[in-house]
C-alpha positions as CSV (number, residue, x, y, z in Angstrom):
1,M,189.3,155.3,128.1
2,T,187.4,157.4,125.6
3,S,186.8,156.2,122.1
4,T,184.3,157.5,119.6
5,T,185.1,155.0,116.8
6,G,185.7,151.8,118.8
7,P,189.0,150.2,119.7
8,R,192.0,151.3,117.6
9,V,194.1,148.2,118.5
10,T,193.2,144.6,117.9
11,L,195.2,141.8,119.5
12,Y,194.8,138.3,117.8
13,S,195.8,135.7,120.4
14,R,195.0,132.4,121.9
15,P,194.7,131.1,125.5
16,G,197.8,129.9,127.1
17,C,200.2,131.8,124.9
18,H,202.9,133.5,126.9
19,L,203.8,135.8,124.0
20,C,200.2,136.9,123.9
21,E,200.3,137.6,127.6
22,D,203.4,139.8,127.1
23,A,201.7,141.6,124.2
24,R,198.5,142.2,126.1
25,A,200.5,143.8,129.0
26,V,202.2,146.2,126.6
27,I,199.0,147.0,124.7
28,E,197.1,147.7,128.0
29,K,199.8,150.0,129.2
30,V,200.2,152.0,126.0
31,C,196.4,152.2,125.3
32,A,195.9,153.5,128.9
33,E,198.6,156.1,128.4
34,V,197.2,157.5,125.1
35,G,193.6,157.2,126.1
36,T,192.4,154.6,123.6
37,S,191.0,151.1,123.8
38,Y,191.8,147.7,122.4
39,T,190.0,144.5,121.7
40,E,191.3,141.0,121.8
41,V,190.2,138.2,119.5
42,D,190.8,134.5,120.3
43,I,191.9,132.9,117.0
44,D,190.9,129.5,118.3
45,Q,187.2,130.5,118.0
46,D,187.5,130.9,114.2
47,P,189.1,128.3,111.9
48,A,189.9,131.0,109.3
49,L,191.8,133.0,111.8
50,Q,193.6,129.9,113.0
51,R,194.8,129.2,109.5
52,K,195.8,132.8,108.9
53,Y,197.5,133.7,112.2
54,G,198.2,130.3,113.9
55,E,202.0,130.5,113.5
56,E,202.3,134.3,114.1
57,I,200.4,135.0,117.2
58,P,200.2,137.3,118.9
59,V,199.3,139.6,115.9
60,T,198.5,143.2,116.6
61,F,196.6,145.6,114.3
62,V,196.4,149.3,114.7
63,D,193.5,151.1,112.9
64,G,192.8,148.0,110.8
65,R,196.4,147.6,109.6
66,Q,198.8,144.9,110.7
67,H,201.3,146.4,113.1
68,D,203.3,143.6,114.7
69,F,203.4,139.9,115.3
70,W,205.1,137.7,118.0
71,R,206.3,140.8,120.0
72,V,204.8,144.2,120.5
73,D,207.3,147.0,120.8
74,E,206.0,149.6,123.3
75,N,207.7,152.6,121.7
76,R,206.6,151.6,118.2
77,L,203.0,151.1,119.3
78,R,203.0,154.4,121.2
79,A,204.2,156.2,118.0
80,A,201.6,154.5,115.8
81,L,198.8,155.5,118.2
82,G,200.3,159.0,119.0
83,A,200.8,160.0,115.4
84,D,197.1,159.7,114.7
85,S,195.9,161.1,118.0
86,L,197.8,164.4,118.0
87,G,195.5,167.3,118.8
88,T,192.8,165.2,120.4
């Protein structure tokens, strides 16, 4: 994966979360297809993130903006990433 500005996708998750596992699988697949990267943040490591996202995980951000929570729609994520990566 090639990225000059760092990961475009951020997944806020916690260990043992089955929805997080599902979201990670979709994110990994789509990021591999479009040639970008993602990062994952364990909200249990930060009390502020626990308070903010504890009831909504997994939460997905694309380019610093909240994209989805609970479920990640593959086509919607692909469109969000593809719209900004045309011509690269």
